[in-house]
N, C-alpha and C positions, 0 to 999 in steps of 0.2 A: 392518460396517466400523467402527462406533463402538467396539465392544468391543475391537477389535484395537489401539486406541490406548492402552488401559490408563488410568492416572490422567490422562493428557493429554486424555482425552475430556471431562473436566469443563470444559475451556476452550471447548467448542463448544456451540452452541445449535441443534440440528436443528429445522427447521420444515417443516410440510406446509401448502401453501396450496391451498384448494379451487378448482376451476373450476366448481363447481355451488353457488353460495351460496343458491339457493332451497331446496335440500334439505339442504345441509350446515350445520346449526345448530351453535353451539358445543358442544352436548351430543353431537351426532352425531360431530363432529370429535374430541372427547375420547375417545369410545369407539373410534373408528377408529384413532387414533394410538397409544392405549394397547395395542392388539393387536400393534403392532410393537415399540415401546420406550417406556417411561414418560417418557423425557427429551424425546420429540418433542412440540412444541407445534403444535396444529392451528389454522390461521388461516382466518377467513372474513370476509366484509364485504358491503357492498351489491353488487348486480350491477354498478354503475358502477365501484366500487373494484376489483372482481375483473377487470373488463374492462380497466381501466387497467394493472393489474399484468401481466395476460396479454399485453397489447400491448407493454409495456416489455421483457418477457423472451422474447417469441416463443412463449409457451405457448398452448395451445388446448384447448377443450372443446366438444364438439358433442353435443347430446342426440339419441339415437336411440330412436324409438318402439318399445315392446315389441310383442309379438304382437298380432294383430287383437283388439280388444275389451279389451285390457289397458291400464289407465291408467298403468302404471308405465313407466319409460324407463331406458335405459342411457346412460352418458356415455362417448363416445369421446374420449380425451384423451391428451396426451403424458405421458411418465413420465421426464422429464429431471431430472437432479440439478444444481442450481445451487450452486456453491461461492462464498461471499462472504467477504470479509475482515472484520476487526473494525470497519472504517469503513463497512460496508454496500456495498462496491464489488464488482462481479462479478469473480471471479478465473478460474474455469474451469467448463466445463459437461461433464457426463459422461452417457453413455447409462445408462439404468437397468439394462441388462444388463452393465455394467462389473463385473468380479469384485470382491468385497469388498476384496481385497488392493490393487487399483488405486484404489479409493475411499479406503481407509485411507492409501495413499501420498500422495494429493493433499491429504488433510486434515492429514497429518503435517507437511506443509510450512507450514501455518498455525499449528500449535500449538507448534512448536519454535523 
């Protein structure tokens, strides 16, 4: 969706906020977000900070234990897109399965 905006995309700062701060270090977040787009900044924080942000925006993340004997776990989490204006105020929320054209249209409203 960002690419569809052309030069106006430079006016946006896409963020990805973890719901698993114990595992998602800044290095892990950097690798993860770079796989999508180098402009995306990955954010993490203390468990308390992430819990506060999650509560404020209705996000969730729940650890699910792996198979028996496995020390690894999976995170069940929402995949919602929060669109914020330049003042940091919530504008619109989109499901992650929204077509890129729909996301681009919502973002276009902010950058024009």
